[in-house]
N, C-alpha and C positions, 0 to 999 in steps of 0.2 A: 251574244250576250255574254258576260262574263262568267256566268254559271249555269248549272242545269236549272236552278231554282228560278233564276230570273228568265230563262226561257221559257220555261212551263209557265211562269206567271204572263209572259208577254203573250203566250197562246190563249191562256184563259181569257184575257182581255180581249184579244182580237178575234178569236174563233170559238172560244168556249163560254162558260158560265157567265162572263161579263159582257160578251159581244153585243147584245141589245142594249144593254146600258151605255157601252162606249160609243157605238156607231148611232145608234137611234138618239139617245139623250145628248151626248157630247158633240158628236161631229154635226148630225142634223139640226137638233134643237139648240145647241149652243153656238154653232158656227153659222151654217147655211141659212136658219130661219131668221137670226137678227140681220145677217148680210140683206138678205131678200126684203125684210122691213124696213130697212134704212133707205134702200133704193126706190121705195114708195114716195118719199118726201113728206109724207104726214107726221106732223110733229106728235100726234096723239099716239101713232105707232111706234115712236122712238121708245117710249116708257114700256110698251110690250116687248120690244127688241131687248131692251137691258134686263128686263126679267127673264127673259127666253136665255139670254147669255149667262145670267146668274144660275139657272137651273142647269144650264150645259156645263157649266164650271164644277156644280156640285157633282154630276153624274161622273164627270172626268175624275175627279178627286176620290170620289167613292171606289171608282173601279181600280184606280192605281194603288190605293191604300190597303183594299180587302184582298185582292186578287193573290198577292204575294203571302198573306196572312194564312190564307186557307192551305196552302203547300207545306206539306210535312217537311221538315229539315232534316231528319234523320231516317 
C-alpha cells in the first residue's frame, strides 16, 4: 500500500470493522450467491440474483468509502 493510512484501511476492510460487510455482503451475497442462482437456470431466480448483486455492490462500496474516512490523518 502506498501509505500507512491505506494499509490500515485495507486491514479494517479485510479483518477489522468492515470485514463482515465486505466478506459477507460483498463476496458471498454479491458474488457467490448470484453465481449460484444463475446456475439454477430458473428465470424467476435471475431477478433475485440481480438484486443480490446490487446489494453486494452497495456493501462493497460502503466498506471502501467509509473505512479510509474513519482513520485519523494526523
